[in-house]
BADO-391718 format. One record per atom (N, C-alpha, C): residue number from 0; x, y, z. Coordinates in pm, whole numbers. Layout:
BADO-391718
<atom><pos>NUM</pos><u>X</u><v>Y</v><w>Z</w></atom>
...
END
This chain:
BADO-391718
<atom><pos>0</pos><u>425</u><v>2287</v><w>-1827</w></atom>
<atom><pos>0</pos><u>475</u><v>2302</v><w>-1692</w></atom>
<atom><pos>0</pos><u>611</u><v>2370</v><w>-1698</w></atom>
<atom><pos>1</pos><u>626</u><v>2479</v><w>-1625</w></atom>
<atom><pos>1</pos><u>753</u><v>2551</v><w>-1621</w></atom>
<atom><pos>1</pos><u>854</u><v>2472</v><w>-1541</w></atom>
<atom><pos>2</pos><u>977</u><v>2466</v><w>-1593</w></atom>
<atom><pos>2</pos><u>1082</u><v>2395</v><w>-1522</w></atom>
<atom><pos>2</pos><u>1155</u><v>2495</v><w>-1434</w></atom>
<atom><pos>3</pos><u>1163</u><v>2462</v><w>-1307</w></atom>
<atom><pos>3</pos><u>1232</u><v>2550</v><w>-1212</w></atom>
<atom><pos>3</pos><u>1334</u><v>2468</v><w>-1136</w></atom>
<atom><pos>4</pos><u>1437</u><v>2534</v><w>-1093</w></atom>
<atom><pos>4</pos><u>1539</u><v>2473</v><w>-1008</w></atom>
<atom><pos>4</pos><u>1524</u><v>2530</v><w>-868</w></atom>
<atom><pos>5</pos><u>1571</u><v>2458</v><w>-769</w></atom>
<atom><pos>5</pos><u>1562</u><v>2507</v><w>-631</w></atom>
<atom><pos>5</pos><u>1634</u><v>2641</v><w>-619</w></atom>
<atom><pos>6</pos><u>1744</u><v>2660</v><w>-694</w></atom>
<atom><pos>6</pos><u>1819</u><v>2786</v><w>-685</w></atom>
<atom><pos>6</pos><u>1737</u><v>2905</v><w>-731</w></atom>
<atom><pos>7</pos><u>1634</u><v>2883</v><w>-815</w></atom>
<atom><pos>7</pos><u>1548</u><v>2992</v><w>-860</w></atom>
<atom><pos>7</pos><u>1473</u><v>3057</v><w>-745</w></atom>
<atom><pos>8</pos><u>1457</u><v>2985</v><w>-635</w></atom>
<atom><pos>8</pos><u>1382</u><v>3035</v><w>-522</w></atom>
<atom><pos>8</pos><u>1470</u><v>3105</v><w>-420</w></atom>
<atom><pos>9</pos><u>1601</u><v>3117</v><w>-447</w></atom>
<atom><pos>9</pos><u>1692</u><v>3186</v><w>-357</w></atom>
<atom><pos>9</pos><u>1777</u><v>3089</v><w>-278</w></atom>
<atom><pos>10</pos><u>1890</u><v>3137</v><w>-224</w></atom>
<atom><pos>10</pos><u>1984</u><v>3050</v><w>-155</w></atom>
<atom><pos>10</pos><u>1927</u><v>2984</v><w>-30</w></atom>
<atom><pos>11</pos><u>1828</u><v>3046</v><w>33</w></atom>
<atom><pos>11</pos><u>1774</u><v>2986</v><w>156</w></atom>
<atom><pos>11</pos><u>1697</u><v>2858</v><w>128</w></atom>
<atom><pos>12</pos><u>1650</u><v>2839</v><w>5</w></atom>
<atom><pos>12</pos><u>1576</u><v>2718</v><w>-29</w></atom>
<atom><pos>12</pos><u>1666</u><v>2620</v><w>-103</w></atom>
<atom><pos>13</pos><u>1763</u><v>2671</v><w>-178</w></atom>
<atom><pos>13</pos><u>1844</u><v>2585</v><w>-263</w></atom>
<atom><pos>13</pos><u>1928</u><v>2486</v><w>-184</w></atom>
<atom><pos>14</pos><u>1970</u><v>2522</v><w>-66</w></atom>
<atom><pos>14</pos><u>2058</u><v>2435</v><w>13</w></atom>
<atom><pos>14</pos><u>1983</u><v>2308</v><w>52</w></atom>
<atom><pos>15</pos><u>2032</u><v>2195</v><w>7</w></atom>
<atom><pos>15</pos><u>1976</u><v>2066</v><w>45</w></atom>
<atom><pos>15</pos><u>1839</u><v>2035</v><w>-12</w></atom>
<atom><pos>16</pos><u>1791</u><v>2109</v><w>-110</w></atom>
<atom><pos>16</pos><u>1655</u><v>2086</v><w>-160</w></atom>
<atom><pos>16</pos><u>1650</u><v>2047</v><w>-306</w></atom>
<atom><pos>17</pos><u>1762</u><v>2031</v><w>-372</w></atom>
<atom><pos>17</pos><u>1760</u><v>2004</v><w>-516</w></atom>
<atom><pos>17</pos><u>1682</u><v>1878</v><w>-549</w></atom>
<atom><pos>18</pos><u>1685</u><v>1776</v><w>-462</w></atom>
<atom><pos>18</pos><u>1614</u><v>1652</v><w>-488</w></atom>
<atom><pos>18</pos><u>1463</u><v>1666</v><w>-475</w></atom>
<atom><pos>19</pos><u>1415</u><v>1776</v><w>-420</w></atom>
<atom><pos>19</pos><u>1272</u><v>1795</v><w>-401</w></atom>
<atom><pos>19</pos><u>1209</u><v>1882</v><w>-509</w></atom>
<atom><pos>20</pos><u>1285</u><v>1920</v><w>-611</w></atom>
<atom><pos>20</pos><u>1236</u><v>2013</v><w>-713</w></atom>
<atom><pos>20</pos><u>1111</u><v>1964</v><w>-783</w></atom>
<atom><pos>21</pos><u>1104</u><v>1836</v><w>-817</w></atom>
<atom><pos>21</pos><u>985</u><v>1785</v><w>-888</w></atom>
<atom><pos>21</pos><u>861</u><v>1801</v><w>-802</w></atom>
<atom><pos>22</pos><u>873</u><v>1771</v><w>-674</w></atom>
<atom><pos>22</pos><u>759</u><v>1786</v><w>-583</w></atom>
<atom><pos>22</pos><u>721</u><v>1932</v><w>-570</w></atom>
<atom><pos>23</pos><u>819</u><v>2017</v><w>-556</w></atom>
<atom><pos>23</pos><u>794</u><v>2161</v><w>-544</w></atom>
<atom><pos>23</pos><u>727</u><v>2213</v><w>-671</w></atom>
<atom><pos>24</pos><u>780</u><v>2172</v><w>-787</w></atom>
<atom><pos>24</pos><u>721</u><v>2217</v><w>-914</w></atom>
<atom><pos>24</pos><u>575</u><v>2177</v><w>-925</w></atom>
<atom><pos>25</pos><u>544</u><v>2053</v><w>-890</w></atom>
<atom><pos>25</pos><u>406</u><v>2006</v><w>-898</w></atom>
<atom><pos>25</pos><u>315</u><v>2084</v><w>-804</w></atom>
<atom><pos>26</pos><u>363</u><v>2110</v><w>-683</w></atom>
<atom><pos>26</pos><u>283</u><v>2185</v><w>-586</w></atom>
<atom><pos>26</pos><u>261</u><v>2329</v><w>-633</w></atom>
<atom><pos>27</pos><u>366</u><v>2391</v><w>-687</w></atom>
<atom><pos>27</pos><u>353</u><v>2530</v><w>-733</w></atom>
<atom><pos>27</pos><u>260</u><v>2539</v><w>-854</w></atom>
<atom><pos>28</pos><u>269</u><v>2443</v><w>-944</w></atom>
<atom><pos>28</pos><u>180</u><v>2444</v><w>-1059</w></atom>
<atom><pos>28</pos><u>35</u><v>2425</v><w>-1015</w></atom>
<atom><pos>29</pos><u>12</u><v>2340</v><w>-918</w></atom>
<atom><pos>29</pos><u>-122</u><v>2323</v><w>-864</w></atom>
<atom><pos>29</pos><u>-170</u><v>2449</v><w>-795</w></atom>
<atom><pos>30</pos><u>-82</u><v>2514</v><w>-722</w></atom>
<atom><pos>30</pos><u>-119</u><v>2638</v><w>-654</w></atom>
<atom><pos>30</pos><u>-149</u><v>2747</v><w>-754</w></atom>
<atom><pos>31</pos><u>-70</u><v>2751</v><w>-863</w></atom>
<atom><pos>31</pos><u>-94</u><v>2853</v><w>-965</w></atom>
<atom><pos>31</pos><u>-231</u><v>2834</v><w>-1027</w></atom>
<atom><pos>32</pos><u>-273</u><v>2710</v><w>-1045</w></atom>
<atom><pos>32</pos><u>-406</u><v>2683</v><w>-1101</w></atom>
<atom><pos>32</pos><u>-514</u><v>2735</v><w>-1007</w></atom>
<atom><pos>33</pos><u>-488</u><v>2730</v><w>-877</w></atom>
<atom><pos>33</pos><u>-583</u><v>2778</v><w>-778</w></atom>
<atom><pos>33</pos><u>-572</u><v>2927</v><w>-752</w></atom>
<atom><pos>34</pos><u>-467</u><v>2989</v><w>-799</w></atom>
<atom><pos>34</pos><u>-448</u><v>3132</v><w>-779</w></atom>
<atom><pos>34</pos><u>-301</u><v>3166</v><w>-775</w></atom>
<atom><pos>35</pos><u>-258</u><v>3256</v><w>-862</w></atom>
<atom><pos>35</pos><u>-117</u><v>3293</v><w>-869</w></atom>
<atom><pos>35</pos><u>-65</u><v>3363</v><w>-746</w></atom>
<atom><pos>36</pos><u>-153</u><v>3407</v><w>-659</w></atom>
<atom><pos>36</pos><u>-108</u><v>3479</v><w>-539</w></atom>
<atom><pos>36</pos><u>-25</u><v>3391</v><w>-448</w></atom>
<atom><pos>37</pos><u>-49</u><v>3260</v><w>-449</w></atom>
<atom><pos>37</pos><u>28</u><v>3169</v><w>-363</w></atom>
<atom><pos>37</pos><u>174</u><v>3173</v><w>-403</w></atom>
<atom><pos>38</pos><u>201</u><v>3165</v><w>-531</w></atom>
<atom><pos>38</pos><u>337</u><v>3166</v><w>-581</w></atom>
<atom><pos>38</pos><u>404</u><v>3300</v><w>-549</w></atom>
<atom><pos>39</pos><u>331</u><v>3410</v><w>-570</w></atom>
<atom><pos>39</pos><u>388</u><v>3541</v><w>-542</w></atom>
<atom><pos>39</pos><u>422</u><v>3559</v><w>-395</w></atom>
<atom><pos>40</pos><u>335</u><v>3515</v><w>-306</w></atom>
<atom><pos>40</pos><u>362</u><v>3527</v><w>-163</w></atom>
<atom><pos>40</pos><u>484</u><v>3445</v><w>-125</w></atom>
<atom><pos>41</pos><u>493</u><v>3323</v><w>-177</w></atom>
<atom><pos>41</pos><u>609</u><v>3239</v><w>-148</w></atom>
<atom><pos>41</pos><u>737</u><v>3303</v><w>-195</w></atom>
<atom><pos>42</pos><u>736</u><v>3356</v><w>-315</w></atom>
<atom><pos>42</pos><u>858</u><v>3418</v><w>-368</w></atom>
<atom><pos>42</pos><u>896</u><v>3543</v><w>-289</w></atom>
<atom><pos>43</pos><u>797</u><v>3623</v><w>-251</w></atom>
<atom><pos>43</pos><u>828</u><v>3741</v><w>-169</w></atom>
<atom><pos>43</pos><u>883</u><v>3701</v><w>-33</w></atom>
<atom><pos>44</pos><u>823</u><v>3600</v><w>28</w></atom>
<atom><pos>44</pos><u>869</u><v>3556</v><w>160</w></atom>
<atom><pos>44</pos><u>1012</u><v>3503</v><w>153</w></atom>
<atom><pos>45</pos><u>1043</u><v>3425</v><w>49</w></atom>
<atom><pos>45</pos><u>1179</u><v>3375</v><w>32</w></atom>
<atom><pos>45</pos><u>1276</u><v>3490</v><w>7</w></atom>
<atom><pos>46</pos><u>1234</u><v>3588</v><w>-71</w></atom>
<atom><pos>46</pos><u>1319</u><v>3706</v><w>-94</w></atom>
<atom><pos>46</pos><u>1339</u><v>3784</v><w>35</w></atom>
<atom><pos>47</pos><u>1235</u><v>3790</v><w>118</w></atom>
<atom><pos>47</pos><u>1244</u><v>3859</v><w>247</w></atom>
<atom><pos>47</pos><u>1345</u><v>3788</v><w>338</w></atom>
<atom><pos>48</pos><u>1341</u><v>3655</v><w>340</w></atom>
<atom><pos>48</pos><u>1436</u><v>3577</v><w>420</w></atom>
<atom><pos>48</pos><u>1578</u><v>3599</v><w>369</w></atom>
<atom><pos>49</pos><u>1597</u><v>3592</v><w>238</w></atom>
<atom><pos>49</pos><u>1730</u><v>3614</v><w>181</w></atom>
<atom><pos>49</pos><u>1781</u><v>3755</v><w>212</w></atom>
<atom><pos>50</pos><u>1692</u><v>3853</v><w>206</w></atom>
<atom><pos>50</pos><u>1731</u><v>3991</v><w>238</w></atom>
<atom><pos>50</pos><u>1775</u><v>4002</v><w>384</w></atom>
<atom><pos>51</pos><u>1702</u><v>3936</v><w>474</w></atom>
<atom><pos>51</pos><u>1739</u><v>3937</v><w>616</w></atom>
<atom><pos>51</pos><u>1877</u><v>3876</v><w>636</w></atom>
<atom><pos>52</pos><u>1903</u><v>3764</v><w>568</w></atom>
<atom><pos>52</pos><u>2034</u><v>3699</v><w>578</w></atom>
<atom><pos>52</pos><u>2144</u><v>3793</v><w>531</w></atom>
<atom><pos>53</pos><u>2115</u><v>3870</v><w>426</w></atom>
<atom><pos>53</pos><u>2213</u><v>3963</v><w>370</w></atom>
<atom><pos>53</pos><u>2218</u><v>4096</v><w>446</w></atom>
<atom><pos>54</pos><u>2130</u><v>4114</v><w>542</w></atom>
<atom><pos>54</pos><u>2131</u><v>4235</v><w>624</w></atom>
<atom><pos>54</pos><u>2068</u><v>4356</v><w>557</w></atom>
<atom><pos>55</pos><u>1976</u><v>4334</v><w>467</w></atom>
<atom><pos>55</pos><u>1908</u><v>4446</v><w>400</w></atom>
<atom><pos>55</pos><u>1757</u><v>4424</v><w>408</w></atom>
<atom><pos>56</pos><u>1681</u><v>4531</v><w>397</w></atom>
<atom><pos>56</pos><u>1534</u><v>4515</v><w>400</w></atom>
<atom><pos>56</pos><u>1481</u><v>4464</v><w>267</w></atom>
<atom><pos>57</pos><u>1370</u><v>4394</v><w>272</w></atom>
<atom><pos>57</pos><u>1300</u><v>4351</v><w>150</w></atom>
<atom><pos>57</pos><u>1185</u><v>4449</v><w>132</w></atom>
<atom><pos>58</pos><u>1199</u><v>4539</v><w>36</w></atom>
<atom><pos>58</pos><u>1098</u><v>4642</v><w>13</w></atom>
<atom><pos>58</pos><u>1059</u><v>4647</v><w>-134</w></atom>
<atom><pos>59</pos><u>983</u><v>4547</v><w>-180</w></atom>
<atom><pos>59</pos><u>941</u><v>4548</v><w>-320</w></atom>
<atom><pos>59</pos><u>835</u><v>4654</v><w>-345</w></atom>
<atom><pos>60</pos><u>818</u><v>4688</v><w>-470</w></atom>
<atom><pos>60</pos><u>716</u><v>4787</v><w>-508</w></atom>
<atom><pos>60</pos><u>582</u><v>4719</v><w>-540</w></atom>
<atom><pos>61</pos><u>565</u><v>4596</v><w>-498</w></atom>
<atom><pos>61</pos><u>445</u><v>4519</v><w>-525</w></atom>
<atom><pos>61</pos><u>340</u><v>4549</v><w>-418</w></atom>
<atom><pos>62</pos><u>229</u><v>4615</v><w>-453</w></atom>
<atom><pos>62</pos><u>128</u><v>4647</v><w>-353</w></atom>
<atom><pos>62</pos><u>62</u><v>4524</v><w>-291</w></atom>
<atom><pos>63</pos><u>62</u><v>4412</v><w>-364</w></atom>
<atom><pos>63</pos><u>2</u><v>4292</v><w>-307</w></atom>
<atom><pos>63</pos><u>84</u><v>4240</v><w>-189</w></atom>
<atom><pos>64</pos><u>217</u><v>4257</v><w>-191</w></atom>
<atom><pos>64</pos><u>300</u><v>4215</v><w>-78</w></atom>
<atom><pos>64</pos><u>275</u><v>4305</v><w>42</w></atom>
<atom><pos>65</pos><u>259</u><v>4434</v><w>18</w></atom>
<atom><pos>65</pos><u>229</u><v>4526</v><w>129</w></atom>
<atom><pos>65</pos><u>96</u><v>4489</v><w>194</w></atom>
<atom><pos>66</pos><u>-3</u><v>4455</v><w>113</w></atom>
<atom><pos>66</pos><u>-134</u><v>4416</v><w>167</w></atom>
<atom><pos>66</pos><u>-126</u><v>4282</v><w>238</w></atom>
<atom><pos>67</pos><u>-47</u><v>4189</v><w>184</w></atom>
<atom><pos>67</pos><u>-29</u><v>4059</v><w>247</w></atom>
<atom><pos>67</pos><u>32</u><v>4074</v><w>385</w></atom>
<atom><pos>68</pos><u>138</u><v>4152</v><w>395</w></atom>
<atom><pos>68</pos><u>204</u><v>4169</v><w>525</w></atom>
<atom><pos>68</pos><u>114</u><v>4245</v><w>622</w></atom>
<atom><pos>69</pos><u>37</u><v>4341</v><w>571</w></atom>
<atom><pos>69</pos><u>-55</u><v>4415</v><w>657</w></atom>
<atom><pos>69</pos><u>-165</u><v>4322</v><w>710</w></atom>
<atom><pos>70</pos><u>-218</u><v>4235</v><w>624</w></atom>
<atom><pos>70</pos><u>-321</u><v>4141</v><w>667</w></atom>
<atom><pos>70</pos><u>-265</u><v>4043</v><w>770</w></atom>
<atom><pos>71</pos><u>-146</u><v>3992</v><w>747</w></atom>
<atom><pos>71</pos><u>-85</u><v>3899</v><w>842</w></atom>
<atom><pos>71</pos><u>-64</u><v>3965</v><w>978</w></atom>
<atom><pos>72</pos><u>-22</u><v>4090</v><w>978</w></atom>
<atom><pos>72</pos><u>0</u><v>4163</v><w>1103</w></atom>
<atom><pos>72</pos><u>-133</u><v>4192</v><w>1173</w></atom>
<atom><pos>73</pos><u>-232</u><v>4240</v><w>1099</w></atom>
<atom><pos>73</pos><u>-362</u><v>4273</v><w>1158</w></atom>
<atom><pos>73</pos><u>-434</u><v>4147</v><w>1208</w></atom>
<atom><pos>74</pos><u>-414</u><v>4035</v><w>1140</w></atom>
<atom><pos>74</pos><u>-481</u><v>3911</v><w>1178</w></atom>
<atom><pos>74</pos><u>-437</u><v>3860</v><w>1315</w></atom>
<atom><pos>75</pos><u>-321</u><v>3903</v><w>1362</w></atom>
<atom><pos>75</pos><u>-275</u><v>3863</v><w>1495</w></atom>
<atom><pos>75</pos><u>-359</u><v>3925</v><w>1605</w></atom>
<atom><pos>76</pos><u>-432</u><v>4034</v><w>1574</w></atom>
<atom><pos>76</pos><u>-508</u><v>4107</v><w>1674</w></atom>
<atom><pos>76</pos><u>-658</u><v>4107</v><w>1650</w></atom>
<atom><pos>77</pos><u>-701</u><v>4060</v><w>1535</w></atom>
<atom><pos>77</pos><u>-842</u><v>4065</v><w>1497</w></atom>
<atom><pos>77</pos><u>-887</u><v>3926</v><w>1453</w></atom>
<atom><pos>78</pos><u>-971</u><v>3860</v><w>1532</w></atom>
<atom><pos>78</pos><u>-1013</u><v>3723</v><w>1499</w></atom>
<atom><pos>78</pos><u>-1084</u><v>3710</v><w>1363</w></atom>
<atom><pos>79</pos><u>-1161</u><v>3809</v><w>1325</w></atom>
<atom><pos>79</pos><u>-1229</u><v>3802</v><w>1194</w></atom>
<atom><pos>79</pos><u>-1128</u><v>3810</v><w>1080</w></atom>
<atom><pos>80</pos><u>-1028</u><v>3897</v><w>1095</w></atom>
<atom><pos>80</pos><u>-924</u><v>3906</v><w>992</w></atom>
<atom><pos>80</pos><u>-840</u><v>3778</v><w>989</w></atom>
<atom><pos>81</pos><u>-821</u><v>3716</v><w>1105</w></atom>
<atom><pos>81</pos><u>-749</u><v>3590</v><w>1110</w></atom>
<atom><pos>81</pos><u>-824</u><v>3482</v><w>1032</w></atom>
<atom><pos>82</pos><u>-956</u><v>3478</v><w>1048</w></atom>
<atom><pos>82</pos><u>-1037</u><v>3380</v><w>975</w></atom>
<atom><pos>82</pos><u>-1028</u><v>3405</v><w>823</w></atom>
<atom><pos>83</pos><u>-1032</u><v>3531</v><w>784</w></atom>
<atom><pos>83</pos><u>-1020</u><v>3564</v><w>642</w></atom>
<atom><pos>83</pos><u>-882</u><v>3521</v><w>590</w></atom>
<atom><pos>84</pos><u>-778</u><v>3550</v><w>668</w></atom>
<atom><pos>84</pos><u>-643</u><v>3509</v><w>628</w></atom>
<atom><pos>84</pos><u>-634</u><v>3358</v><w>612</w></atom>
<atom><pos>85</pos><u>-693</u><v>3283</v><w>703</w></atom>
<atom><pos>85</pos><u>-690</u><v>3137</v><w>694</w></atom>
<atom><pos>85</pos><u>-768</u><v>3087</v><w>572</w></atom>
<atom><pos>86</pos><u>-874</u><v>3157</v><w>534</w></atom>
<atom><pos>86</pos><u>-948</u><v>3119</v><w>413</w></atom>
<atom><pos>86</pos><u>-861</u><v>3142</v><w>289</w></atom>
<atom><pos>87</pos><u>-784</u><v>3250</v><w>290</w></atom>
<atom><pos>87</pos><u>-694</u><v>3277</v><w>177</w></atom>
<atom><pos>87</pos><u>-582</u><v>3174</v><w>175</w></atom>
<atom><pos>88</pos><u>-520</u><v>3151</v><w>289</w></atom>
<atom><pos>88</pos><u>-409</u><v>3055</v><w>298</w></atom>
<atom><pos>88</pos><u>-456</u><v>2915</v><w>259</w></atom>
<atom><pos>89</pos><u>-577</u><v>2879</v><w>298</w></atom>
<atom><pos>89</pos><u>-633</u><v>2749</v><w>265</w></atom>
<atom><pos>89</pos><u>-690</u><v>2740</v><w>125</w></atom>
<atom><pos>90</pos><u>-672</u><v>2845</v><w>46</w></atom>
<atom><pos>90</pos><u>-722</u><v>2853</v><w>-92</w></atom>
<atom><pos>90</pos><u>-873</u><v>2841</v><w>-102</w></atom>
<atom><pos>91</pos><u>-943</u><v>2881</v><w>4</w></atom>
<atom><pos>91</pos><u>-1089</u><v>2881</v><w>2</w></atom>
<atom><pos>91</pos><u>-1143</u><v>3015</v><w>-47</w></atom>
<atom><pos>92</pos><u>-1059</u><v>3116</v><w>-48</w></atom>
<atom><pos>92</pos><u>-1097</u><v>3249</v><w>-98</w></atom>
<atom><pos>92</pos><u>-973</u><v>3313</v><w>-160</w></atom>
<atom><pos>93</pos><u>-994</u><v>3395</v><w>-261</w></atom>
<atom><pos>93</pos><u>-881</u><v>3468</v><w>-321</w></atom>
<atom><pos>93</pos><u>-864</u><v>3600</v><w>-246</w></atom>
<atom><pos>94</pos><u>-744</u><v>3655</v><w>-248</w></atom>
<atom><pos>94</pos><u>-725</u><v>3786</v><w>-185</w></atom>
<atom><pos>94</pos><u>-817</u><v>3892</v><w>-246</w></atom>
<atom><pos>95</pos><u>-838</u><v>3884</v><w>-377</w></atom>
<atom><pos>95</pos><u>-925</u><v>3980</v><w>-444</w></atom>
<atom><pos>95</pos><u>-1068</u><v>3972</v><w>-391</w></atom>
<atom><pos>96</pos><u>-1115</u><v>3852</v><w>-368</w></atom>
<atom><pos>96</pos><u>-1251</u><v>3833</v><w>-315</w></atom>
<atom><pos>96</pos><u>-1260</u><v>3888</v><w>-173</w></atom>
<atom><pos>97</pos><u>-1160</u><v>3860</v><w>-92</w></atom>
<atom><pos>97</pos><u>-1160</u><v>3907</v><w>47</w></atom>
<atom><pos>97</pos><u>-1153</u><v>4060</v><w>53</w></atom>
<atom><pos>98</pos><u>-1076</u><v>4121</v><w>-35</w></atom>
<atom><pos>98</pos><u>-1064</u><v>4267</v><w>-36</w></atom>
<atom><pos>98</pos><u>-1194</u><v>4335</v><w>-79</w></atom>
<atom><pos>99</pos><u>-1277</u><v>4264</v><w>-151</w></atom>
<atom><pos>99</pos><u>-1401</u><v>4322</v><w>-200</w></atom>
<atom><pos>99</pos><u>-1507</u><v>4340</v><w>-91</w></atom>
<atom><pos>100</pos><u>-1490</u><v>4275</v><w>22</w></atom>
<atom><pos>100</pos><u>-1589</u><v>4288</v><w>129</w></atom>
<atom><pos>100</pos><u>-1584</u><v>4428</v><w>189</w></atom>
<atom><pos>101</pos><u>-1699</u><v>4488</v><w>216</w></atom>
<atom><pos>101</pos><u>-1703</u><v>4625</v><w>268</w></atom>
<atom><pos>101</pos><u>-1628</u><v>4638</v><w>401</w></atom>
<atom><pos>102</pos><u>-1541</u><v>4738</v><w>406</w></atom>
<atom><pos>102</pos><u>-1468</u><v>4769</v><w>529</w></atom>
<atom><pos>102</pos><u>-1344</u><v>4685</v><w>553</w></atom>
<atom><pos>103</pos><u>-1322</u><v>4583</v><w>470</w></atom>
<atom><pos>103</pos><u>-1210</u><v>4493</v><w>491</w></atom>
<atom><pos>103</pos><u>-1077</u><v>4567</v><w>482</w></atom>
<atom><pos>104</pos><u>-1058</u><v>4641</v><w>375</w></atom>
<atom><pos>104</pos><u>-932</u><v>4713</v><w>354</w></atom>
<atom><pos>104</pos><u>-903</u><v>4807</v><w>471</w></atom>
<atom><pos>105</pos><u>-1002</u><v>4881</v><w>513</w></atom>
<atom><pos>105</pos><u>-984</u><v>4977</v><w>623</w></atom>
<atom><pos>105</pos><u>-946</u><v>4906</v><w>753</w></atom>
<atom><pos>106</pos><u>-1008</u><v>4791</v><w>779</w></atom>
<atom><pos>106</pos><u>-975</u><v>4714</v><w>901</w></atom>
<atom><pos>106</pos><u>-832</u><v>4663</v><w>897</w></atom>
<atom><pos>107</pos><u>-788</u><v>4619</v><w>780</w></atom>
<atom><pos>107</pos><u>-651</u><v>4570</v><w>766</w></atom>
<atom><pos>107</pos><u>-553</u><v>4683</v><w>791</w></atom>
<atom><pos>108</pos><u>-577</u><v>4797</v><w>728</w></atom>
<atom><pos>108</pos><u>-487</u><v>4912</v><w>746</w></atom>
<atom><pos>108</pos><u>-486</u><v>4957</v><w>891</w></atom>
<atom><pos>109</pos><u>-602</u><v>4972</v><w>952</w></atom>
<atom><pos>109</pos><u>-609</u><v>5016</v><w>1091</w></atom>
<atom><pos>109</pos><u>-544</u><v>4916</v><w>1186</w></atom>
<atom><pos>110</pos><u>-561</u><v>4788</v><w>1159</w></atom>
<atom><pos>110</pos><u>-507</u><v>4685</v><w>1248</w></atom>
<atom><pos>110</pos><u>-358</u><v>4662</v><w>1235</w></atom>
<atom><pos>111</pos><u>-299</u><v>4712</v><w>1127</w></atom>
<atom><pos>111</pos><u>-156</u><v>4688</v><w>1106</w></atom>
<atom><pos>111</pos><u>-70</u><v>4812</v><w>1130</w></atom>
<atom><pos>112</pos><u>-131</u><v>4929</v><w>1131</w></atom>
<atom><pos>112</pos><u>-53</u><v>5051</v><w>1148</w></atom>
<atom><pos>112</pos><u>18</u><v>5056</v><w>1282</w></atom>
<atom><pos>113</pos><u>146</u><v>5086</v><w>1279</w></atom>
<atom><pos>113</pos><u>225</u><v>5101</v><w>1400</w></atom>
<atom><pos>113</pos><u>259</u><v>4970</v><w>1469</w></atom>
<atom><pos>114</pos><u>230</u><v>4858</v><w>1406</w></atom>
<atom><pos>114</pos><u>257</u><v>4727</v><w>1466</w></atom>
<atom><pos>114</pos><u>384</u><v>4669</v><w>1404</w></atom>
<atom><pos>115</pos><u>462</u><v>4594</v><w>1482</w></atom>
<atom><pos>115</pos><u>581</u><v>4530</v><w>1425</w></atom>
<atom><pos>115</pos><u>543</u><v>4421</v><w>1327</w></atom>
<atom><pos>116</pos><u>626</u><v>4401</v><w>1225</w></atom>
<atom><pos>116</pos><u>599</u><v>4299</v><w>1123</w></atom>
<atom><pos>116</pos><u>597</u><v>4159</v><w>1185</w></atom>
<atom><pos>117</pos><u>695</u><v>4131</v><w>1269</w></atom>
<atom><pos>117</pos><u>704</u><v>4001</v><w>1336</w></atom>
<atom><pos>117</pos><u>715</u><v>4024</v><w>1486</w></atom>
<atom><pos>118</pos><u>602</u><v>4038</v><w>1553</w></atom>
<atom><pos>118</pos><u>607</u><v>4064</v><w>1697</w></atom>
<atom><pos>118</pos><u>655</u><v>3941</v><w>1774</w></atom>
<atom><pos>119</pos><u>734</u><v>3967</v><w>1875</w></atom>
<atom><pos>119</pos><u>779</u><v>3858</v><w>1962</w></atom>
<atom><pos>119</pos><u>669</u><v>3826</v><w>2062</w></atom>
<atom><pos>120</pos><u>653</u><v>3700</v><w>2098</w></atom>
<atom><pos>120</pos><u>549</u><v>3666</v><w>2197</w></atom>
<atom><pos>120</pos><u>589</u><v>3714</v><w>2336</w></atom>
<atom><pos>121</pos><u>491</u><v>3742</v><w>2417</w></atom>
<atom><pos>121</pos><u>518</u><v>3782</v><w>2555</w></atom>
<atom><pos>121</pos><u>537</u><v>3931</v><w>2570</w></atom>
<atom><pos>122</pos><u>576</u><v>3969</v><w>2690</w></atom>
<atom><pos>122</pos><u>592</u><v>4111</v><w>2724</w></atom>
<atom><pos>122</pos><u>720</u><v>4169</v><w>2664</w></atom>
<atom><pos>123</pos><u>716</u><v>4299</v><w>2634</w></atom>
<atom><pos>123</pos><u>838</u><v>4364</v><w>2591</w></atom>
<atom><pos>123</pos><u>925</u><v>4394</v><w>2713</w></atom>
<atom><pos>124</pos><u>1045</u><v>4444</v><w>2692</w></atom>
<atom><pos>124</pos><u>1139</u><v>4465</v><w>2801</w></atom>
<atom><pos>124</pos><u>1086</u><v>4563</v><w>2904</w></atom>
<atom><pos>125</pos><u>1028</u><v>4673</v><w>2859</w></atom>
<atom><pos>125</pos><u>978</u><v>4776</v><w>2952</w></atom>
<atom><pos>125</pos><u>870</u><v>4719</v><w>3044</w></atom>
<atom><pos>126</pos><u>778</u><v>4640</v><w>2988</w></atom>
<atom><pos>126</pos><u>672</u><v>4580</v><w>3068</w></atom>
<atom><pos>126</pos><u>731</u><v>4480</v><w>3167</w></atom>
<atom><pos>127</pos><u>827</u><v>4403</v><w>3124</w></atom>
<atom><pos>127</pos><u>891</u><v>4305</v><w>3210</w></atom>
<atom><pos>127</pos><u>962</u><v>4373</v><w>3327</w></atom>
<atom><pos>128</pos><u>1035</u><v>4480</v><w>3300</w></atom>
<atom><pos>128</pos><u>1106</u><v>4553</v><w>3406</w></atom>
<atom><pos>128</pos><u>1007</u><v>4613</v><w>3505</w></atom>
<atom><pos>129</pos><u>898</u><v>4672</v><w>3457</w></atom>
<atom><pos>129</pos><u>795</u><v>4728</v><w>3546</w></atom>
<atom><pos>129</pos><u>735</u><v>4620</v><w>3635</w></atom>
<atom><pos>130</pos><u>709</u><v>4504</v><w>3576</w></atom>
<atom><pos>130</pos><u>649</u><v>4394</v><w>3652</w></atom>
<atom><pos>130</pos><u>745</u><v>4342</v><w>3759</w></atom>
<atom><pos>131</pos><u>870</u><v>4326</v><w>3726</w></atom>
<atom><pos>131</pos><u>969</u><v>4277</v><w>3821</w></atom>
<atom><pos>131</pos><u>991</u><v>4377</v><w>3933</w></atom>
<atom><pos>132</pos><u>992</u><v>4504</v><w>3901</w></atom>
<atom><pos>132</pos><u>1017</u><v>4610</v><w>4001</w></atom>
<atom><pos>132</pos><u>893</u><v>4645</v><w>4083</w></atom>
<atom><pos>133</pos><u>780</u><v>4592</v><w>4047</w></atom>
<atom><pos>133</pos><u>655</u><v>4627</v><w>4120</w></atom>
<atom><pos>133</pos><u>648</u><v>4561</v><w>4255</w></atom>
END
């Protein structure tokens, strides 16, 4: 079992979490046994949060992170992709298995192009102004 400290996961997790390291280590080791993608997604997400705090973009050269973010974005608009994402998140399917399905990759790319990474709920400002002025 690899020994990790809360600080290894970045400053956003290290604050107030040192006492939870044993629990985190056990969960991560269990997740790694079920698929290393869980650990990679967590580390990328924590790095993304830390980058936002520091005012810089998180742009790794890892194609799996690009596909993860594209799937998460597309899943907000496509119920079938949402179900696939939930199967991956629930460790019922691996990302590799999901990508192997015919047309999956193309649907993810098409569903995520031109969409914001983290869309805000509700109407945008322009729609709100049009509605109020109508």
